[in-house]
Structure formats: C-alpha cells, structure tokens
VOGU-3710 file (C-alpha; in Angstrom, 3 decimals, decimal comma):
1> xxxxxxxxxx> -81,096/114,450/139,353  -77,548/115,771/139,265  -75,492/117,125/142,170  -73,861/120,540/141,845  -71,755/122,651/144,156  -71,726/126,439/143,824  -68,915/128,326/145,559  -69,801/131,951/146,166  -73,432/132,886/146,783  -73,421/136,435/145,501
11> xxxxxxxxxx> -75,934/137,605/142,863  -74,562/135,328/140,139  -73,907/132,271/142,282  -77,204/132,427/144,151  -79,177/132,879/140,909  -77,442/129,848/139,317  -78,040/127,815/142,516  -81,727/128,569/142,699  -82,248/127,888/139,001  -80,527/124,492/139,369
21> xxxxxxxxxx> -82,804/123,726/142,290  -85,855/124,797/140,210  -84,742/122,312/137,578  -84,789/119,491/140,098  -81,103/119,130/140,928  -79,372/118,981/144,314  -77,224/122,006/145,099  -74,598/122,529/147,768  -74,104/126,271/148,313  -70,762/127,381/149,754
31> xxxxxxxxxx> -69,762/130,831/151,016  -67,380/132,316/153,573  -70,085/134,629/154,972  -72,414/133,218/157,656  -74,976/135,856/156,803  -75,067/134,847/153,151  -75,216/131,147/153,912  -78,071/131,709/156,381  -79,958/133,678/153,686  -80,007/130,797/151,213
41> xxxxxxxxxx> -79,987/127,827/153,619  -83,679/127,136/153,181  -83,602/127,462/149,374  -80,765/125,001/148,644  -80,264/121,309/149,365  -77,454/122,321/151,710  -75,502/125,480/152,420  -72,221/125,597/154,371  -69,783/128,199/155,630  -66,328/127,439/154,290
51> xxxxxxxxxx> -63,110/129,314/153,685  -62,427/128,020/150,189  -58,788/129,084/150,292  -58,323/126,320/152,876  -57,598/123,092/151,001  -58,347/120,862/153,986  -61,777/122,471/154,385  -62,572/121,899/150,706  -61,380/118,309/150,883  -63,862/117,535/153,656
61> xxxxxxxxxx> -66,737/118,487/151,278  -65,968/115,687/148,827  -66,507/117,935/145,824  -64,809/115,450/143,456  -68,007/113,366/143,798  -70,227/116,109/142,375  -71,316/116,315/138,744  -69,890/119,847/138,478  -68,555/122,624/140,638  -69,166/126,307/139,808
71> xxxxxxxxxx> -66,747/128,800/141,329  -68,724/132,026/141,374  -66,599/134,134/143,712  -67,113/137,817/143,082  -64,385/140,457/143,229  -61,669/138,472/145,128  -59,881/136,811/142,232  -56,988/135,735/144,468  -59,420/133,673/146,579  -61,047/132,338/143,400
81> xxxxxxxxxx> -57,696/131,365/141,909  -56,536/129,588/145,090  -59,848/127,812/145,294  -59,486/126,580/141,703  -55,941/125,315/142,329  -57,165/123,370/145,338  -60,154/121,913/143,482  -57,937/120,766/140,621  -55,567/119,127/143,093  -58,511/117,366/144,732
91> xxxxxxxxxx> -59,573/115,830/141,462  -62,607/117,912/140,560  -62,951/117,370/136,784  -65,991/119,350/135,730  -65,019/122,807/136,954  -66,731/126,016/135,802  -65,270/129,341/136,942  -66,480/132,936/136,805  -64,086/135,500/135,322  -64,478/139,250/135,088
101> xxxxxxxxxx> -61,587/140,239/132,810  -59,465/138,962/129,946  -56,490/138,659/132,312  -58,473/136,383/134,645  -59,644/134,370/131,610  -56,039/133,866/130,501  -54,937/132,620/133,879  -57,924/130,272/134,329  -57,403/128,917/130,832  -53,841/127,998/131,754
111> xxxxxxxxxx> -55,219/126,049/134,748  -57,343/123,911/132,425  -60,796/124,527/133,905  -63,740/123,051/132,030  -65,408/126,364/131,208  -64,791/130,024/131,956  -67,937/132,061/132,463  -68,270/135,792/131,845  -71,753/136,568/133,245  -71,894/140,257/132,432
121> xxxxxxxxxx> -70,457/139,823/128,951  -72,664/136,875/128,096  -75,777/138,692/129,364  -74,778/141,761/127,383  -74,511/139,710/124,197  -77,871/138,049/124,919  -79,570/141,431/125,417  -78,007/142,846/122,253  -79,222/139,851/120,292  -82,715/140,219/121,756
131> xxxxxxxxxx> -82,842/143,920/120,855  -81,565/143,266/117,313  -83,723/140,194/116,691  -86,886/140,546/118,830  -88,495/137,500/117,201  -85,830/135,270/118,810  -86,998/133,886/122,148  -83,839/132,111/123,103  -80,656/130,637/121,605  -77,900/128,197/122,412
141> xxxxxxxxxx> -74,387/128,473/121,069  -72,922/125,146/119,906  -69,521/126,605/119,071  -67,923/127,107/115,663  -70,458/129,780/114,840  -73,422/127,385/115,065  -76,531/128,204/117,028  -79,893/126,696/117,838  -82,490/129,474/117,970  -86,114/129,544/119,079
151> xxxxxxxxxx> -88,188/131,906/116,984  -91,798/133,149/117,376  -93,847/132,994/114,195  -95,428/136,401/113,529  -98,909/137,178/112,145  -97,254/138,054/108,830  -96,173/134,479/108,330  -99,660/132,948/108,410  -99,917/130,104/105,872  -96,296/130,567/104,823
161> xxxxxxxxxx> -94,328/127,352/104,368  -90,924/126,587/105,843  -89,330/126,480/102,398  -90,678/129,971/101,607  -88,930/131,326/104,707  -85,656/129,512/104,201  -85,528/130,097/100,393  -81,982/129,664/99,066  -80,630/129,061/102,593  -82,574/125,818/103,002
171> xxxxxxxxxx> -79,464/123,639/102,598  -77,628/125,513/105,386  -80,429/125,641/107,934  -82,245/122,821/109,693  -85,714/123,236/111,203  -85,569/120,806/114,103  -89,023/121,364/115,631  -92,174/123,369/115,188  -94,039/123,881/118,475  -97,778/124,541/118,128
181> xxxxxxxxxx> -99,532/124,875/121,467  -99,101/121,427/123,071  -97,956/119,677/119,885  -94,443/119,136/118,557  -93,704/118,559/114,905  -90,207/117,085/114,703  -88,191/117,695/111,502  -91,182/119,068/109,573  -91,193/118,799/105,779  -90,295/121,884/103,682
191> xxxxxxxxxx> -93,963/122,349/102,661  -95,095/122,476/106,304  -97,366/125,537/106,704  -96,867/127,770/109,710  -99,454/129,413/111,944  -99,044/132,608/113,966  -97,790/131,859/117,483  -96,014/128,711/116,303  -92,434/128,459/117,560  -89,643/127,466/115,178
201> xxxxxxxxxx> -86,482/125,798/116,474  -83,724/126,149/113,868  -80,098/125,013/113,737  -77,546/126,852/111,586  -74,578/129,126/111,258  -75,012/132,572/112,793  -74,375/134,479/109,557  -77,068/132,450/107,767  -79,534/132,840/110,636  -78,994/136,598/110,448
211> xxxxxxx> -79,662/136,608/106,701  -83,151/135,156/107,184  -84,084/137,502/110,071  -85,890/140,048/107,809  -88,149/137,225/106,523  -89,289/136,410/110,028  -90,777/139,830/110,899
//
C-alpha cells in the first residue's frame, strides 16, 4: 500500500483520491475549504483543511514522506504555483501537478515537477480514441509513440490466429497476453487461435496499431 497526498479536492482531485482509495492506497486529502474537506472526510484515509500557500502549514504535513503528491488545485494557478514552489523546497520528489493551459505547462516544466497533468485534454484524447477505435477497451502510453492497448475480439475473428491479424506487422507488434474468461495466455504463439470475447493486450507503435485496426472489426 502506497501513501499519496492530493491537494485540491475539486472534481479532478476528489475523483483521483477516491480511485486511489479503491485501489487500496492511503490518501491524505488537502483543501482550503472546510466544506469540501468535510464532504470527503469519511471517504479518505485523512482529510485536512490547509492553506497550501503557507509553507509552514505544508511543512507540518510531512509530505516529503509520501510516495507522491498530486497538486490538483482548480482555477487558482497562483496558489497552485506557490504550493509547488513550497513543496519543491520541502523536498517532495514525486510531484504531479494539474495544468489547464500551455502557459501553465511551460512554467511548471521550468520548476521541474515529475509530471504535468492535463485532465480535460487527456480525457478528450481518450474519448476521441474510443470513438475512432471502439474495439479498444483501454490503452497506456509508454512514450515515444508506443502504447499498450487492450482490444476486444469480435465475433468476426472467431478461429482467426494471431498471425493472421498481425500479418506483415508481426515484427513490429507484440501480443503480450490473451485473456479468456478467467485464464491468461502470456506471450501466445503466432498460431494461437482466438475466440469471440477474448481480450488481446498488444504492445506497439501507435501508427502500426492504427494500421491493424480495420482487421479487428
């Protein structure tokens, strides 16, 4: 179990906090609003009222001992920026920060935070991908144009082998797992035959994954 602190319990911060709790982690929720803190007090490991622009108040929380800190402050970028500066000075190493514009991204990047998060933009991309490729359940970006995608096997692919789907792209794509009900087939052979409702987990470059999309319908 990891320990996370989430600063700012608006829609984004509270959703991230509750999902981390659901995954079995400990979460300290931090917000300047007593009403907001009271709302989520029973759902998080701990929730506290803190003015995060106050360095001394942040120091008392011992956030440098947490696995990661997520700054999810909403529209007040000045408060978010000051909070980040304080956290960096307090030795917080794994620091994720929400940004809402390219200007904010540029400033945060100069501060050397671990990761800059654009919730609306990332969700927009995810929705566009889902609309364009409905067979894709989920995906993870590994950077450098590489993705791991989870794909539902359609009725049209009954008794079709992995090598038939990948065709000439077989050398550029890696089928990591086939999930079939409660069974996992790790690194299946090219002649492995698929069943409808199987789930393929594939690693590859985005442009190659796009090229095989029509074969997966």
